C-alpha positions as CSV (number, residue, x, y, z in Angstrom):
1,M,0.0,0.0,0.0
2,N,2.8,2.4,0.9
3,N,4.5,1.7,-2.4
4,I,1.3,2.5,-4.3
5,K,0.9,5.8,-2.3
6,Q,4.5,6.7,-3.2
7,L,3.9,6.0,-6.8
8,I,0.8,8.1,-6.9
9,K,2.6,11.0,-5.1
10,F,5.5,10.7,-7.6
11,K,3.2,10.8,-10.6
12,L,1.1,13.7,-9.3
13,I,3.4,15.9,-7.3
14,H,6.8,15.5,-8.9
15,P,5.9,17.1,-12.3
16,I,4.4,20.1,-10.5
17,R,7.4,20.4,-8.1
18,S,9.9,20.1,-11.0
19,S,8.2,22.9,-12.9
20,I,8.4,25.2,-9.8
21,L,12.1,24.3,-9.2
22,K,12.9,24.8,-12.8
23,T,11.2,28.2,-12.8
24,N,13.3,29.3,-9.8
25,Y,16.4,28.2,-11.7
26,L,15.4,30.3,-14.7
27,L,14.8,33.2,-12.4
28,S,18.3,32.8,-11.0
29,N,17.0,32.3,-7.5
30,Y,19.8,29.9,-6.6
31,K,22.8,32.2,-6.4
32,K,23.5,31.7,-2.7
33,I,24.8,28.1,-2.2
34,I,25.4,26.4,1.2
35,W,26.8,22.8,1.2
36,I,26.8,20.8,4.4
37,I,29.1,17.8,4.4
38,G,29.7,15.2,7.1
39,D,29.6,11.6,7.9
40,G,26.4,9.6,8.0
41,R,24.5,9.9,11.4
42,S,26.3,13.2,12.2
43,G,23.2,15.3,12.2
44,T,23.4,16.8,8.8
45,T,19.7,16.6,8.2
46,W,18.8,18.2,11.5
47,V,21.4,21.0,11.1
48,S,20.2,21.7,7.5
49,H,16.7,22.3,9.0
50,L,18.2,24.7,11.6
51,I,20.0,26.7,8.9
52,N,16.8,26.8,6.8
53,Y,14.5,27.7,9.7
54,K,13.0,30.5,7.6
55,K,12.4,28.1,4.7
56,Q,14.1,30.4,2.2
57,F,16.5,27.8,0.7
58,R,15.7,24.9,-1.6
59,E,17.0,21.9,0.3
60,M,18.7,19.2,-1.8
61,F,19.0,15.9,0.1
62,E,22.3,14.1,-0.7
63,P,22.6,14.5,-4.5
64,F,26.1,13.0,-4.3
65,H,24.8,9.9,-2.5
66,P,25.8,6.8,-4.7
67,D,22.6,5.0,-4.0
68,I,20.1,7.9,-4.3
69,V,20.6,9.1,-7.8
70,N,20.5,5.9,-9.9
71,D,22.0,7.3,-13.1
72,K,25.1,8.5,-11.3
73,I,26.9,5.2,-11.7
74,F,30.3,6.9,-11.9
75,F,30.2,8.0,-8.2
76,I,31.5,5.8,-5.4
77,P,31.2,6.2,-1.6
78,H,33.7,8.9,-0.4
79,Q,35.1,9.4,-3.8
80,Y,38.3,11.5,-3.9
81,I,39.3,13.8,-6.7
82,R,42.4,15.9,-6.8
83,A,41.8,19.7,-6.8
84,D,43.5,20.2,-10.2
85,D,41.9,17.1,-11.8
86,I,39.8,17.7,-14.9
87,N,37.0,15.3,-14.4
88,H,34.5,16.2,-17.1
89,Q,31.8,13.8,-16.0
90,M,31.9,14.9,-12.3
91,R,32.1,18.5,-13.3
92,G,29.1,18.3,-15.5
93,F,27.0,16.7,-12.8
94,A,28.3,19.0,-10.1
95,T,27.6,22.1,-12.2
96,N,23.9,21.1,-12.5
97,V,23.7,20.5,-8.8
98,F,25.3,23.8,-7.7
99,N,23.4,25.9,-10.1
100,G,20.1,24.3,-9.2
101,K,19.4,22.8,-12.6
102,F,19.5,19.3,-11.3
103,I,16.1,18.0,-10.1
104,N,15.4,14.6,-8.6
105,Y,12.4,13.2,-6.8
106,K,14.4,11.8,-3.8
107,V,16.7,14.8,-3.6
108,D,13.9,17.4,-3.7
109,K,11.0,15.6,-2.0
110,D,10.8,18.1,0.9
111,N,10.6,21.2,-1.3
112,N,7.1,22.5,-1.2
113,R,7.5,26.3,-1.6
114,I,7.0,28.3,-4.8
115,F,9.9,30.7,-4.5
116,Y,13.4,30.2,-3.1
117,S,16.4,32.4,-2.4
118,G,19.3,30.0,-2.5
119,L,20.3,26.3,-2.3
120,L,21.0,24.3,0.9
121,I,22.7,21.0,-0.1
122,K,23.7,18.3,2.3
123,D,25.7,15.2,1.7
124,I,27.2,12.4,3.7
125,F,29.5,10.8,1.1
126,A,31.3,13.9,-0.2
127,N,33.9,14.9,2.3
128,L,36.8,13.8,0.0
129,L,35.2,15.6,-2.9
130,A,34.9,18.9,-1.1
131,Y,38.3,20.4,-1.9
132,W,37.9,19.7,-5.6
133,V,34.5,21.4,-5.4
134,S,36.1,24.5,-3.7
135,H,38.5,24.9,-6.6
136,N,35.9,24.5,-9.3
137,F,32.9,26.1,-7.7
138,S,34.3,28.9,-5.5
139,Q,30.8,30.4,-4.9
140,V,29.8,27.3,-2.8
141,K,30.0,27.9,1.0
142,I,31.1,24.6,2.6
143,I,30.3,23.6,6.1
144,L,32.0,20.5,7.6
145,L,29.8,19.0,10.3
146,I,31.6,16.8,12.8
147,R,30.1,14.5,15.5
148,N,31.8,12.3,18.0
149,P,33.0,9.2,16.1
150,F,31.9,6.7,18.7
151,A,28.3,8.1,18.6
152,I,28.4,7.9,14.8
153,A,29.7,4.3,14.8
154,L,27.1,3.2,17.3
155,S,24.3,4.9,15.4
156,K,25.5,3.3,12.1
157,Y,25.5,-0.1,13.8
158,K,21.9,0.4,14.8
159,T,21.1,1.2,11.2
160,R,23.5,-1.2,9.6
161,Q,20.8,-2.3,7.1
162,W,21.2,1.2,5.5
163,Y,23.7,2.1,2.8
164,W,27.1,2.5,4.5
165,M,30.7,2.1,3.6
166,T,31.8,-0.8,5.9
167,N,35.2,-1.8,4.7
168,P,37.9,0.9,5.1
169,A,40.2,-1.1,2.8
170,D,37.9,0.2,-0.1
171,F,39.8,3.5,0.3
172,L,42.9,1.7,-1.0
173,K,41.2,1.1,-4.3
174,Q,41.5,4.8,-5.1
175,P,45.1,5.1,-6.2
176,E,45.3,8.9,-6.1
177,L,43.8,9.0,-2.6
178,F,46.4,6.4,-1.4
179,Q,49.3,8.3,-3.0
180,D,48.3,11.7,-1.7
181,Y,47.1,10.8,1.9
182,L,46.7,7.2,2.9
183,Y,50.1,5.7,2.3
184,P,51.3,6.3,5.9
185,F,48.1,4.6,7.1
186,K,48.2,1.5,4.9
187,D,49.0,-1.0,7.6
188,L,46.4,0.5,10.0
189,I,43.7,0.3,7.3
190,I,44.5,-3.3,6.4
191,E,44.8,-4.5,10.0
192,T,41.6,-2.8,11.1
193,N,39.7,-4.0,8.0
194,N,40.9,-7.6,8.6
195,R,39.5,-7.5,12.2
196,N,36.1,-7.1,10.7
197,D,34.7,-5.2,13.7
198,F,31.9,-2.9,12.6
199,I,32.6,-0.2,15.2
200,Q,36.3,-0.1,14.6
201,N,35.8,0.1,10.9
202,Q,33.4,3.1,11.2
203,I,35.9,4.9,13.6
204,L,38.6,4.5,11.0
205,I,36.3,5.7,8.1
206,W,35.3,8.7,10.2
207,A,38.9,9.6,10.9
208,I,39.9,9.4,7.2
209,I,37.0,11.4,5.8
210,N,37.4,14.2,8.4
211,Y,41.2,14.3,8.7
212,I,41.8,14.8,5.0
213,P,39.6,17.9,4.5
214,L,41.2,19.5,7.6
215,L,44.6,19.0,6.0
216,Q,43.4,20.3,2.6
217,F,41.5,23.5,3.5
218,K,42.5,26.8,5.0
219,P,40.4,27.7,8.1
220,E,38.8,30.7,6.3
221,T,37.5,28.5,3.4
222,L,36.0,25.7,5.4
223,H,33.7,26.3,8.4
224,V,33.9,23.5,10.9
225,M,30.7,22.9,12.9
226,F,30.3,20.5,15.7
227,Y,27.0,18.7,16.3
228,E,27.5,18.8,20.0
229,E,27.9,22.6,20.0
230,A,24.8,22.9,17.9
231,L,22.9,20.7,20.4
232,N,24.1,22.7,23.4
233,D,23.9,26.2,22.0
234,P,22.1,26.2,18.6
235,N,21.6,29.9,18.3
236,N,25.2,30.9,18.9
237,T,26.5,28.0,16.7
238,L,24.2,28.9,13.9
239,S,25.1,32.5,14.2
240,N,28.7,31.6,13.5
241,V,27.6,29.6,10.5
242,F,25.7,32.6,9.1
243,N,28.6,34.9,9.8
244,H,30.7,32.6,7.7
245,I,28.1,32.5,4.9
246,N,27.6,36.2,4.9
247,P,31.0,37.8,6.0
248,K,29.7,41.3,5.1
249,N,27.1,40.9,7.9
250,K,29.4,40.0,10.7
251,N,28.2,39.6,14.3
252,Q,24.6,38.9,13.2
253,Q,22.7,36.9,15.9
254,I,20.3,34.2,14.9
255,N,17.3,33.3,17.0
256,I,15.9,29.9,15.9
257,P,12.4,29.0,17.2
258,G,12.4,26.3,19.8
259,T,9.9,24.2,17.7
260,V,12.5,24.0,15.0
261,I,15.4,23.2,17.3
262,H,13.5,20.3,19.1
263,R,11.9,18.9,16.0
264,P,13.7,15.5,15.1
265,S,14.8,15.1,11.5
266,K,13.2,12.6,9.2
267,T,16.3,10.4,9.6
268,T,16.0,10.2,13.4
269,C,15.7,6.7,14.7
270,K,12.8,5.6,16.8
271,D,15.0,4.8,19.8
272,S,16.8,8.1,19.7
273,H,17.4,9.9,22.9
274,L,16.4,13.1,21.1
275,L,12.9,11.7,20.7
276,A,12.8,10.8,24.3
277,G,13.8,14.3,25.4
278,K,17.1,13.2,26.9
279,S,20.7,14.4,26.4
280,H,22.4,11.9,24.2
281,I,25.9,13.4,23.8
282,C,27.5,10.9,26.1
283,S,24.9,8.0,25.8
284,W,27.3,6.0,23.6
285,K,29.6,5.4,26.6
286,N,27.0,3.2,28.2
287,Q,26.4,1.2,25.0
288,L,29.9,0.4,23.8
289,K,32.3,-2.0,25.5
290,A,35.5,-0.6,27.1
291,S,37.5,-2.6,24.7
292,Q,35.7,-1.0,21.7
293,I,36.4,2.4,23.1
294,D,40.1,1.7,23.7
295,A,40.5,0.2,20.2
296,G,38.8,3.3,18.7
297,L,41.0,5.7,20.6
298,K,44.1,3.9,19.3
299,I,42.8,4.3,15.8
300,L,42.1,8.0,16.3
301,S,45.6,8.5,17.9
302,K,47.2,7.7,14.5
303,F,45.5,10.8,13.1
304,G,46.1,13.0,16.2
305,L,42.4,13.0,16.9
306,E,42.2,11.0,20.2
307,N,41.8,14.1,22.2
308,L,39.3,15.9,19.9
309,Y,36.6,15.2,22.6
310,N,36.8,15.6,26.3
311,D,35.3,13.3,29.0
312,E,32.0,15.2,28.6
313,S,32.1,14.4,24.9
314,M,32.4,18.1,24.0
315,P,34.9,19.1,21.2
316,N,38.3,20.6,21.7
317,R,38.7,23.0,18.8
318,S,42.5,23.4,19.4
319,I,42.9,19.9,17.9
320,I,41.2,21.0,14.7
321,E,43.3,24.2,14.5
322,K,46.5,22.1,15.0
323,I,45.6,20.0,11.9
324,F,44.7,23.1,9.9
325,N,48.0,24.7,10.7
326,S,50.0,21.5,10.0
327,N,49.6,21.9,6.3
328,N,49.0,25.6,5.8
Protein backbone atom coordinates (compact mmCIF):
# COMPACT_ATOMS: atom_id res chain seq x y z
CA MET A 1 0.00 0.00 0.00
CA ASN A 2 2.83 2.43 0.89
CA ASN A 3 4.50 1.72 -2.44
CA ILE A 4 1.28 2.54 -4.27
CA LYS A 5 0.94 5.80 -2.34
CA GLN A 6 4.54 6.72 -3.15
CA LEU A 7 3.93 5.99 -6.84
CA ILE A 8 0.80 8.15 -6.87
CA LYS A 9 2.64 11.00 -5.14
CA PHE A 10 5.48 10.69 -7.63
CA LYS A 11 3.15 10.76 -10.64
CA LEU A 12 1.08 13.67 -9.35
CA ILE A 13 3.41 15.87 -7.32
CA HIS A 14 6.83 15.51 -8.91
CA PRO A 15 5.92 17.10 -12.28
CA ILE A 16 4.45 20.15 -10.50
CA ARG A 17 7.40 20.44 -8.11
CA SER A 18 9.86 20.06 -10.99
CA SER A 19 8.22 22.91 -12.88
CA ILE A 20 8.43 25.17 -9.81
CA LEU A 21 12.07 24.32 -9.17
CA LYS A 22 12.94 24.84 -12.83
CA THR A 23 11.21 28.22 -12.79
CA ASN A 24 13.33 29.26 -9.80
CA TYR A 25 16.42 28.17 -11.73
CA LEU A 26 15.38 30.28 -14.73
CA LEU A 27 14.78 33.23 -12.39
CA SER A 28 18.35 32.85 -11.01
CA ASN A 29 17.04 32.27 -7.49
CA TYR A 30 19.82 29.85 -6.56
CA LYS A 31 22.81 32.19 -6.38
CA LYS A 32 23.46 31.67 -2.65
CA ILE A 33 24.77 28.12 -2.15
CA ILE A 34 25.44 26.37 1.16
CA TRP A 35 26.82 22.83 1.19
CA ILE A 36 26.80 20.84 4.41
CA ILE A 37 29.07 17.80 4.37
CA GLY A 38 29.68 15.23 7.10
CA ASP A 39 29.62 11.57 7.94
CA GLY A 40 26.37 9.63 8.04
CA ARG A 41 24.48 9.92 11.36
CA SER A 42 26.33 13.15 12.16
CA GLY A 43 23.19 15.31 12.24
CA THR A 44 23.43 16.84 8.76
CA THR A 45 19.67 16.62 8.18
CA TRP A 46 18.82 18.23 11.53
CA VAL A 47 21.41 20.99 11.06
CA SER A 48 20.17 21.74 7.54
CA HIS A 49 16.69 22.30 8.98
CA LEU A 50 18.16 24.68 11.58
CA ILE A 51 19.96 26.69 8.91
CA ASN A 52 16.81 26.75 6.80
CA TYR A 53 14.53 27.71 9.69
CA LYS A 54 13.03 30.51 7.58
CA LYS A 55 12.40 28.05 4.71
CA GLN A 56 14.11 30.36 2.25
CA PHE A 57 16.46 27.78 0.74
CA ARG A 58 15.69 24.92 -1.58
CA GLU A 59 16.98 21.89 0.33
CA MET A 60 18.71 19.22 -1.75
CA PHE A 61 19.01 15.90 0.07
CA GLU A 62 22.29 14.12 -0.73
CA PRO A 63 22.62 14.55 -4.50
CA PHE A 64 26.12 13.01 -4.31
CA HIS A 65 24.84 9.87 -2.55
CA PRO A 66 25.83 6.83 -4.69
CA ASP A 67 22.57 5.02 -3.96
CA ILE A 68 20.05 7.87 -4.31
CA VAL A 69 20.59 9.07 -7.85
CA ASN A 70 20.48 5.91 -9.94
CA ASP A 71 21.97 7.34 -13.12
CA LYS A 72 25.10 8.53 -11.29
CA ILE A 73 26.92 5.21 -11.65
CA PHE A 74 30.31 6.92 -11.89
CA PHE A 75 30.15 8.00 -8.24
CA ILE A 76 31.46 5.80 -5.40
CA PRO A 77 31.20 6.24 -1.61
CA HIS A 78 33.69 8.86 -0.40
CA GLN A 79 35.14 9.45 -3.84
CA TYR A 80 38.34 11.48 -3.93
CA ILE A 81 39.29 13.83 -6.75
CA ARG A 82 42.44 15.93 -6.79
CA ALA A 83 41.82 19.67 -6.81
CA ASP A 84 43.47 20.18 -10.21
CA ASP A 85 41.95 17.10 -11.84
CA ILE A 86 39.83 17.73 -14.94
CA ASN A 87 36.97 15.34 -14.40
CA HIS A 88 34.46 16.25 -17.09
CA GLN A 89 31.81 13.77 -15.95
CA MET A 90 31.86 14.89 -12.33
CA ARG A 91 32.14 18.53 -13.29
CA GLY A 92 29.09 18.28 -15.53
CA PHE A 93 27.03 16.69 -12.79
CA ALA A 94 28.30 19.03 -10.06
CA THR A 95 27.57 22.08 -12.24
CA ASN A 96 23.92 21.06 -12.51
CA VAL A 97 23.72 20.47 -8.75
CA PHE A 98 25.33 23.75 -7.69
CA ASN A 99 23.42 25.91 -10.15
CA GLY A 100 20.11 24.28 -9.19
CA LYS A 101 19.37 22.83 -12.61
CA PHE A 102 19.50 19.26 -11.27
CA ILE A 103 16.09 18.05 -10.10
CA ASN A 104 15.39 14.63 -8.60
CA TYR A 105 12.36 13.24 -6.75
CA LYS A 106 14.38 11.82 -3.84
CA VAL A 107 16.70 14.79 -3.58
CA ASP A 108 13.87 17.37 -3.71
CA LYS A 109 11.01 15.57 -2.00
CA ASP A 110 10.80 18.06 0.90
CA ASN A 111 10.64 21.18 -1.26
CA ASN A 112 7.07 22.50 -1.24
CA ARG A 113 7.50 26.25 -1.65
CA ILE A 114 6.98 28.32 -4.78
CA PHE A 115 9.92 30.73 -4.50
CA TYR A 116 13.41 30.21 -3.08
CA SER A 117 16.43 32.42 -2.42
CA GLY A 118 19.28 29.96 -2.47
CA LEU A 119 20.34 26.32 -2.30
CA LEU A 120 21.02 24.34 0.85
CA ILE A 121 22.66 21.04 -0.09
CA LYS A 122 23.65 18.31 2.32
CA ASP A 123 25.74 15.20 1.69
CA ILE A 124 27.25 12.35 3.72
CA PHE A 125 29.55 10.77 1.12
CA ALA A 126 31.27 13.88 -0.22
CA ASN A 127 33.93 14.94 2.31
CA LEU A 128 36.77 13.81 0.04
CA LEU A 129 35.20 15.61 -2.92
CA ALA A 130 34.87 18.95 -1.14
CA TYR A 131 38.33 20.36 -1.88
CA TRP A 132 37.88 19.69 -5.59
CA VAL A 133 34.50 21.44 -5.41
CA SER A 134 36.06 24.46 -3.67
CA HIS A 135 38.52 24.86 -6.56
CA ASN A 136 35.91 24.45 -9.28
CA PHE A 137 32.88 26.14 -7.67
CA SER A 138 34.26 28.95 -5.52
CA GLN A 139 30.77 30.35 -4.91
CA VAL A 140 29.84 27.34 -2.76
CA LYS A 141 30.04 27.93 1.00
CA ILE A 142 31.15 24.64 2.56
CA ILE A 143 30.34 23.59 6.12
CA LEU A 144 31.98 20.48 7.58
CA LEU A 145 29.81 19.01 10.33
CA ILE A 146 31.62 16.79 12.83
CA ARG A 147 30.09 14.55 15.47
CA ASN A 148 31.78 12.27 18.01
CA PRO A 149 33.02 9.20 16.08
CA PHE A 150 31.86 6.75 18.74
CA ALA A 151 28.32 8.13 18.64
CA ILE A 152 28.36 7.88 14.85
CA ALA A 153 29.72 4.33 14.84
CA LEU A 154 27.06 3.20 17.31
CA SER A 155 24.27 4.90 15.36
CA LYS A 156 25.45 3.30 12.13
CA TYR A 157 25.54 -0.07 13.85
CA LYS A 158 21.90 0.37 14.83
CA THR A 159 21.07 1.25 11.22
CA ARG A 160 23.52 -1.17 9.58
CA GLN A 161 20.85 -2.26 7.11
CA TRP A 162 21.17 1.20 5.53
CA TYR A 163 23.66 2.07 2.82
CA TRP A 164 27.05 2.54 4.51
CA MET A 165 30.67 2.07 3.61
CA THR A 166 31.76 -0.76 5.91
CA ASN A 167 35.22 -1.78 4.69
CA PRO A 168 37.93 0.87 5.12
CA ALA A 169 40.16 -1.13 2.75
CA ASP A 170 37.93 0.18 -0.05
CA PHE A 171 39.78 3.48 0.30
CA LEU A 172 42.91 1.73 -0.96
CA LYS A 173 41.16 1.08 -4.27
CA GLN A 174 41.47 4.79 -5.06
CA PRO A 175 45.12 5.11 -6.22
CA GLU A 176 45.34 8.90 -6.05
CA LEU A 177 43.83 8.99 -2.56
CA PHE A 178 46.36 6.38 -1.44
CA GLN A 179 49.29 8.27 -2.98
CA ASP A 180 48.25 11.67 -1.65
CA TYR A 181 47.12 10.85 1.88
CA LEU A 182 46.72 7.20 2.88
CA TYR A 183 50.15 5.69 2.27
CA PRO A 184 51.25 6.30 5.92
CA PHE A 185 48.06 4.59 7.13
CA LYS A 186 48.18 1.53 4.86
CA ASP A 187 48.99 -1.00 7.61
CA LEU A 188 46.41 0.51 9.97
CA ILE A 189 43.71 0.32 7.29
CA ILE A 190 44.50 -3.29 6.36
CA GLU A 191 44.79 -4.49 9.97
CA THR A 192 41.57 -2.76 11.05
CA ASN A 193 39.70 -4.01 8.01
CA ASN A 194 40.87 -7.59 8.64
CA ARG A 195 39.53 -7.53 12.20
CA ASN A 196 36.08 -7.09 10.67
CA ASP A 197 34.75 -5.16 13.66
CA PHE A 198 31.93 -2.86 12.57
CA ILE A 199 32.57 -0.20 15.23
CA GLN A 200 36.34 -0.05 14.62
CA ASN A 201 35.79 0.12 10.86
CA GLN A 202 33.44 3.09 11.25
CA ILE A 203 35.86 4.89 13.59
CA LEU A 204 38.60 4.53 10.98
CA ILE A 205 36.33 5.65 8.12
CA TRP A 206 35.30 8.67 10.22
CA ALA A 207 38.93 9.56 10.90
CA ILE A 208 39.91 9.40 7.23
CA ILE A 209 37.01 11.43 5.83
CA ASN A 210 37.40 14.19 8.44
CA TYR A 211 41.19 14.32 8.71
CA ILE A 212 41.80 14.79 4.99
CA PRO A 213 39.57 17.89 4.50
CA LEU A 214 41.16 19.49 7.57
CA LEU A 215 44.57 18.99 5.96
CA GLN A 216 43.42 20.31 2.60
CA PHE A 217 41.49 23.46 3.49
CA LYS A 218 42.46 26.75 5.03
CA PRO A 219 40.37 27.72 8.10
CA GLU A 220 38.79 30.68 6.31
CA THR A 221 37.50 28.54 3.43
CA LEU A 222 35.99 25.68 5.45
CA HIS A 223 33.67 26.29 8.36
CA VAL A 224 33.90 23.45 10.89
CA MET A 225 30.71 22.95 12.87
CA PHE A 226 30.31 20.48 15.73
CA TYR A 227 27.04 18.66 16.27
CA GLU A 228 27.51 18.77 20.05
CA GLU A 229 27.94 22.55 20.04
CA ALA A 230 24.80 22.94 17.93
CA LEU A 231 22.91 20.73 20.37
CA ASN A 232 24.08 22.68 23.44
CA ASP A 233 23.90 26.19 22.00
CA PRO A 234 22.09 26.18 18.64
CA ASN A 235 21.60 29.92 18.28
CA ASN A 236 25.23 30.86 18.87
CA THR A 237 26.49 27.97 16.75
CA LEU A 238 24.21 28.85 13.85
CA SER A 239 25.11 32.54 14.19
CA ASN A 240 28.73 31.56 13.53
CA VAL A 241 27.59 29.62 10.48
CA PHE A 242 25.69 32.59 9.06
CA ASN A 243 28.62 34.91 9.75
CA HIS A 244 30.74 32.57 7.65
CA ILE A 245 28.15 32.47 4.89
CA ASN A 246 27.63 36.25 4.93
CA PRO A 247 30.98 37.79 5.95
CA LYS A 248 29.69 41.28 5.13
CA ASN A 249 27.07 40.92 7.88
CA LYS A 250 29.44 39.97 10.69
CA ASN A 251 28.16 39.61 14.26
CA GLN A 252 24.58 38.92 13.23
CA GLN A 253 22.74 36.93 15.90
CA ILE A 254 20.34 34.16 14.94
CA ASN A 255 17.28 33.29 17.00
CA ILE A 256 15.86 29.94 15.91
CA PRO A 257 12.37 29.02 17.18
CA GLY A 258 12.37 26.26 19.79
CA THR A 259 9.90 24.24 17.74
CA VAL A 260 12.51 24.00 14.98
CA ILE A 261 15.39 23.18 17.34
CA HIS A 262 13.55 20.33 19.07
CA ARG A 263 11.94 18.87 15.97
CA PRO A 264 13.65 15.55 15.12
CA SER A 265 14.76 15.13 11.52
CA LYS A 266 13.23 12.58 9.19
CA THR A 267 16.30 10.37 9.64
CA THR A 268 16.03 10.24 13.44
CA CYS A 269 15.70 6.65 14.70
CA LYS A 270 12.77 5.55 16.84
CA ASP A 271 15.01 4.77 19.83
CA SER A 272 16.78 8.13 19.67
CA HIS A 273 17.41 9.95 22.95
CA LEU A 274 16.40 13.12 21.12
CA LEU A 275 12.88 11.75 20.68
CA ALA A 276 12.81 10.79 24.34
CA GLY A 277 13.80 14.30 25.35
CA LYS A 278 17.12 13.16 26.86
CA SER A 279 20.65 14.39 26.38
CA HIS A 280 22.43 11.89 24.16
CA ILE A 281 25.87 13.45 23.80
CA CYS A 282 27.45 10.86 26.11
CA SER A 283 24.93 8.03 25.77
CA TRP A 284 27.31 5.99 23.58
CA LYS A 285 29.58 5.42 26.59
CA ASN A 286 26.97 3.19 28.20
CA GLN A 287 26.36 1.19 25.04
CA LEU A 288 29.87 0.42 23.82
CA LYS A 289 32.31 -1.96 25.48
CA ALA A 290 35.45 -0.56 27.09
CA SER A 291 37.52 -2.64 24.68
CA GLN A 292 35.73 -1.04 21.71
CA ILE A 293 36.40 2.45 23.05
CA ASP A 294 40.07 1.67 23.70
CA ALA A 295 40.49 0.24 20.20
CA GLY A 296 38.77 3.27 18.71
CA LEU A 297 41.02 5.69 20.59
CA LYS A 298 44.09 3.87 19.31
CA ILE A 299 42.84 4.32 15.75
CA LEU A 300 42.12 8.02 16.33
CA SER A 301 45.57 8.53 17.86
CA LYS A 302 47.18 7.68 14.50
CA PHE A 303 45.55 10.83 13.11
CA GLY A 304 46.11 13.01 16.18
CA LEU A 305 42.38 12.97 16.92
CA GLU A 306 42.23 10.96 20.16
CA ASN A 307 41.75 14.15 22.24
CA LEU A 308 39.28 15.86 19.95
CA TYR A 309 36.56 15.22 22.55
CA ASN A 310 36.83 15.59 26.33
CA ASP A 311 35.30 13.34 28.99
CA GLU A 312 31.96 15.15 28.63
CA SER A 313 32.06 14.41 24.89
CA MET A 314 32.45 18.07 23.98
CA PRO A 315 34.86 19.08 21.21
CA ASN A 316 38.28 20.62 21.65
CA ARG A 317 38.74 23.04 18.76
CA SER A 318 42.46 23.40 19.36
CA ILE A 319 42.92 19.91 17.88
CA ILE A 320 41.20 21.03 14.67
CA GLU A 321 43.33 24.17 14.53
CA LYS A 322 46.49 22.08 14.96
CA ILE A 323 45.61 19.96 11.91
CA PHE A 324 44.66 23.06 9.91
CA ASN A 325 48.01 24.66 10.71
CA SER A 326 50.04 21.53 10.00
CA ASN A 327 49.57 21.87 6.26
CA ASN A 328 48.97 25.60 5.76
